[in-house]
Backbone bond lengths (Angstrom), bond angles and torsions (degrees), N, CA, C in turn:
res aa  C-N    CA-C-N  psi(-1)  N-CA   C-N-CA  omega(-1)  CA-C   N-CA-C  phi
1 M - - - 1.449 - - 1.522 108.61 -
2 L 1.311 114.76 129.17 1.459 119.89 177.40 1.520 111.23 -97.89
3 R 1.343 115.99 -52.34 1.465 119.37 -179.59 1.524 110.14 -164.80
4 R 1.342 114.50 156.61 1.460 122.01 174.36 1.518 106.94 -117.36
5 Y 1.331 116.72 139.24 1.460 120.60 -178.31 1.527 110.23 -153.54
6 Q 1.314 116.15 164.03 1.470 124.05 178.99 1.528 112.68 50.33
7 R 1.312 118.10 34.82 1.468 126.02 178.00 1.525 114.95 60.02
8 F 1.320 119.29 -43.43 1.463 120.90 -173.24 1.526 114.55 -107.83
9 L 1.318 118.81 3.16 1.458 120.83 -175.88 1.521 112.05 -125.68
10 A 1.309 115.49 148.84 1.460 121.84 175.12 1.522 107.92 -146.97
11 D 1.308 116.01 148.99 1.462 121.25 175.92 1.517 108.51 -107.00
12 G 1.308 115.03 132.30 1.461 120.50 177.71 1.511 110.14 -125.15
13 E 1.315 115.27 152.52 1.464 120.35 179.66 1.527 109.35 -113.73
14 W 1.307 116.21 127.40 1.457 122.89 177.01 1.526 109.35 -76.82
15 P 1.318 117.83 160.91 1.472 120.85 178.75 1.532 113.53 -56.14
16 D 1.333 117.47 -26.83 1.474 120.28 179.72 1.530 112.84 -83.69
17 G 1.358 116.83 2.98 1.460 120.94 177.73 1.519 114.91 94.18
18 R 1.330 117.29 -9.24 1.460 121.28 179.30 1.531 109.72 -69.65
19 V 1.338 117.48 135.89 1.468 123.01 178.93 1.521 108.52 -105.69
20 E 1.335 115.65 135.27 1.459 120.57 -178.78 1.528 109.72 -137.69
21 T 1.325 116.36 140.83 1.459 122.09 176.81 1.515 108.46 -86.50
22 V 1.340 116.54 135.14 1.460 122.24 -179.38 1.523 109.54 -125.15
23 H 1.334 114.87 157.77 1.462 121.26 176.70 1.523 109.23 -79.67
24 C 1.331 117.03 134.20 1.464 123.05 176.31 1.526 107.44 -111.61
25 P 1.343 118.66 107.25 1.466 121.05 -175.40 1.523 114.65 -78.62
26 N 1.320 118.64 0.94 1.465 122.03 -178.35 1.528 108.96 -104.31
27 T 1.335 117.12 119.71 1.466 120.82 -177.14 1.530 112.64 -90.42
28 G 1.335 117.57 -3.17 1.461 121.22 -179.55 1.518 112.11 -71.83
29 S 1.326 116.48 176.84 1.470 120.49 -178.31 1.520 111.63 -70.61
30 M 1.334 117.77 -28.65 1.456 123.75 179.12 1.527 112.36 55.20
31 L 1.313 116.13 36.30 1.454 121.77 179.34 1.529 109.65 -55.80
32 G 1.314 116.97 126.88 1.455 122.36 -178.51 1.515 113.73 86.60
33 C 1.328 117.88 -5.67 1.468 121.59 -178.83 1.525 112.42 -114.27
34 R 1.312 116.58 3.84 1.472 119.04 -175.33 1.521 111.46 -128.91
35 E 1.303 116.20 31.30 1.461 120.92 -178.81 1.526 110.30 -72.75
36 P 1.325 118.11 132.63 1.463 120.04 176.35 1.528 110.67 -55.99
37 G 1.312 115.74 137.19 1.452 121.38 179.93 1.520 113.84 92.40
38 S 1.333 117.40 -5.28 1.462 120.43 179.48 1.520 110.63 -67.59
39 R 1.317 115.41 146.20 1.464 121.53 176.83 1.525 108.11 -81.64
40 V 1.327 117.31 131.92 1.460 121.63 -177.38 1.528 110.83 -128.10
41 W 1.325 114.67 158.57 1.460 122.23 175.16 1.524 107.07 -115.75
42 L 1.333 115.25 136.21 1.459 121.89 -177.43 1.519 110.12 -123.44
43 S 1.318 115.73 155.74 1.468 120.74 170.20 1.526 107.15 -119.49
44 R 1.326 115.35 154.53 1.467 120.61 179.72 1.525 109.15 -112.11
45 S 1.317 115.90 127.46 1.459 121.81 178.82 1.530 110.08 -78.57
46 T 1.315 115.78 145.78 1.463 120.63 175.39 1.526 111.63 -89.80
47 N 1.343 116.51 -2.05 1.461 121.84 179.51 1.532 108.73 -77.92
48 S 1.309 117.32 108.49 1.471 122.03 -176.62 1.531 112.67 -70.00
49 R 1.329 118.31 -12.17 1.469 121.08 -179.43 1.524 113.01 -87.79
50 R 1.331 117.59 -9.30 1.469 119.64 179.80 1.517 110.68 -70.10
51 K 1.314 115.64 136.05 1.465 120.53 178.64 1.525 110.75 -68.37
52 Y 1.340 116.47 -38.99 1.468 122.25 178.79 1.529 107.78 -119.08
53 P 1.318 118.25 99.16 1.470 120.47 -174.72 1.530 114.46 -70.80
54 L 1.332 118.36 -17.82 1.458 120.90 -179.58 1.527 110.88 -95.57
55 T 1.347 115.96 138.80 1.458 122.17 178.23 1.520 109.00 -121.50
56 W 1.314 116.40 134.35 1.456 123.48 178.53 1.525 107.90 -75.24
57 E 1.330 117.57 119.62 1.467 122.46 -176.83 1.530 113.18 -105.50
58 L 1.331 117.59 -48.68 1.465 122.71 -175.40 1.518 110.40 -137.58
59 V 1.323 115.75 157.16 1.463 121.31 173.17 1.523 107.21 -137.36
60 E 1.321 116.17 144.47 1.461 120.91 174.36 1.520 107.90 -93.46
61 S 1.346 115.76 119.15 1.461 120.18 -178.78 1.527 109.88 -70.58
62 Q 1.325 116.03 169.04 1.459 120.23 178.63 1.520 111.26 -61.92
63 A 1.328 117.58 -25.29 1.465 121.82 178.17 1.535 111.92 -81.93
64 G 1.348 116.61 -4.00 1.458 120.69 178.97 1.514 114.42 91.10
65 T 1.325 117.44 6.99 1.461 122.34 179.81 1.516 110.21 -87.81
66 L 1.338 116.85 137.82 1.456 120.40 174.68 1.521 109.11 -81.85
67 V 1.328 116.08 131.92 1.463 122.41 -178.47 1.525 108.48 -121.16
68 G 1.332 116.66 127.47 1.457 121.37 177.51 1.522 110.32 -74.38
69 I 1.316 116.19 127.77 1.463 122.64 179.51 1.521 110.60 -98.07
70 N 1.320 116.55 -37.88 1.457 121.74 -176.59 1.524 109.72 -81.09
71 T 1.335 116.58 102.55 1.461 121.69 -176.35 1.528 112.80 -67.28
72 Q 1.321 117.92 -15.15 1.463 120.96 177.22 1.531 111.64 -75.33
73 R 1.321 117.66 -13.11 1.465 121.70 -177.85 1.533 113.44 -104.19
74 T 1.304 117.91 1.21 1.461 121.65 -174.06 1.523 112.91 -54.19
75 N 1.315 117.85 -53.68 1.461 121.09 -176.83 1.526 112.06 -61.32
76 K 1.319 117.26 -40.47 1.471 120.74 179.62 1.528 110.58 -65.08
77 L 1.338 117.49 -41.78 1.466 120.52 179.24 1.527 111.27 -64.18
78 V 1.326 117.45 -41.63 1.461 120.95 178.64 1.527 109.67 -64.43
79 R 1.311 117.06 -43.03 1.476 120.95 179.28 1.527 110.62 -60.30
80 E 1.329 117.20 -45.20 1.465 121.16 179.21 1.530 110.38 -62.39
81 G 1.334 117.02 -40.50 1.451 120.50 178.39 1.512 112.50 -64.19
82 L 1.323 116.45 -43.49 1.459 120.63 178.33 1.517 111.34 -65.20
83 D 1.311 117.20 -42.74 1.472 120.95 178.49 1.530 110.22 -61.54
84 A 1.312 116.87 -41.95 1.468 120.55 179.66 1.523 111.04 -66.43
85 A 1.317 117.79 -38.08 1.463 121.62 179.62 1.528 110.25 -66.53
86 V 1.304 117.61 -40.15 1.472 121.16 179.19 1.516 109.89 -64.81
87 E 1.323 117.33 -40.68 1.460 120.89 179.85 1.518 110.75 -62.33
88 V 1.307 118.56 -38.77 1.455 122.75 -179.72 1.516 110.63 -68.82
89 V 1.331 117.96 -41.77 1.457 122.76 -177.07 1.519 110.70 -67.34
90 L 1.310 117.63 -40.68 1.468 121.42 -177.63 1.484 108.01 -73.12
């Protein structure tokens, strides 16, 4: 992650040095989640009409914790976590 700007956009740098603008679906301040150099996870949209086909999904905080950025995925992530926890307990 290089920088976040205009609430919905962020620039990220690939390992090969290429810089690409991605959609940021979180309109909050994201304090502590937008530090330059942070490792991020992206998804690619199959919608060819989108101006920015990549969406910022997760970021690894400086403490090493994964933080969900895409608020539209919150319920699904919690469900997956609960399902995984039940599988481990049983």
